[in-house]
N, C-alpha and C positions, 0 to 999 in steps of 0.2 A: 257482464262484471260491468262493464261501463253505462252499460243505463241502472241498472239497480242503484250505485252510488253518485250516479246523476239525481234519479227517482230520489234520493235520500238529501241529498243536499237541498234539495228543491224543499222537501218539507220540510227542512232543518231554518231554510231563508225565509217559508211562508210563518212559522210558529214564529221568526225572530221580528218579523215586519209585524206580524199582530200584537205582540209586547210592546215594541218600539210603540206605536200608534195606538196602543191602549195607556202606556203612563204621557204620553204627549197629549193627550185629550184630560188624563189628570191634570196633568203641566199647568193646561188652559185656566183652570181654576182655581191658581194662584194668585191671578190678576183682579177679582173679583174680590173687592173685602169683603166679609162678613158681617154680619146686621148683630151690635153686638145689642144684647139684652140689654133692655132697660133698667135701671139703677135705682131701687126703692128704698128707700136707707128709713121706711118708717118705723120700723121698727128697734128698737135697742136690745141684744137679747143679753139674759143674762149668762154666766161664767162659773163653772167653780176651777179653781184655779188651784193646783195639787201640785204638791213639791215633797218628794221622793227625796229621806235622808237617812241616814244611818251615821253618827257621829259626825254630825259636820255642826261642830257647835263655833267653829271660826267664823262660816261662811252662811249662816243661812240669814243671819239678819241684815246685811247685803240682799238678798233674795228674796228676803218679803216685803223689805224696803223696797227694792226697784217696783214691786207690782204693786204695795196699797200707795204707790206715787202718780199711775196712770192716769195717763189723758182718757178718764171713764168715767160716767156715775158708778162712784162709789157704794149705793143699793143696790146695784147687780152685777157685782161676782163676790166671791169670799175665797177667800187664802185657805187651804187648809193645807199643813203639815203631817206628814206621816213620819215620826221619829218611830222606823223601826230596829226594836231589836240595840235600841241607843242604850251605854253605855258612862257617855258623857251629856253634860249641859247642853243638849239639842232640843228639846222639849221645853226646856224653861227660856230658852233666848227664845224662844219663834214664837213663843206664848207672849214676851212680852215686849216681844216687837212691834205684835197685832193680830199675828193666825189663830186658826180652830187649830189646836195641835188634835192628833189621833196616835194615842200613845199607845205599841202594839207590841208586847213579848209572845215570841211564841221559839223557842229552840229547834223546836222537829220540822216547821216550812218556812225555811230561813230562805230569802234574795227579795229582788227588788217586785218580780212578777206574783211573789206570795201577799206582800205587804198590799203593792193597785187592790187587787183582787179583795183583800181584807175593805181596805178604805173605801172604795166602791161601794160595795154592800152598807159598808155604815149613810154613805154621802146619800144612797139614791135609795136610803128610806126614812132618808130626812123629810119633814112638809115641804121643805121650798125645793123646788123643782130649777133645772138646770136646763137650757138650751143647747149647751154645748160644756166641754171640760177641756183643760189647757194642762198639762201632765208637764211639768220640770226637772229639771235634777238640782240640788241643792247649791250648786255652785252655777247658775245663770245665773244672767243678768235681762232683766227684760225692757226693751222699749218703749218709752212712755207711751207710743202710738198704737203696741199691739193689741191691746182687744180694738180701740177702732177700724182696725183691717181685716180683725177678727169676726168685726160684725158686720164690715162692708161684704166679705169674701160670705158670708152667714144670709144676707141682704141677697145676696147675685142668686 
């Protein structure tokens, strides 16, 4: 019995030493810095800025204004507002703020997912092609450098 216990403890120790050694070797790589990818900012990407809204007339103007005031070439992004089953003036307020408004009325397929699916089908059928799509809720506000950061990440 003693021999069996001794043998099992020996196997467990060997396994523990192997596991510890493996983790020690892996931890050594933390001392070597990664090579940073060369950042090539030679391209300015185009974006479709999509705002989902349902009865958001009180906040939609602020969202559209924050997108339109981004520090990014205005020709490289479009602002789409999906006015989904709205019973208020969300579409009108968004349109007056400068957004392209996609009005959707569907009482059977309700919800943000259905609205986004419907809108993406329209946006992607458009002749203009976008490199990326950014989706927001109507009560968000965009940081002025948002698209510059997104462009940087796409360039990486």
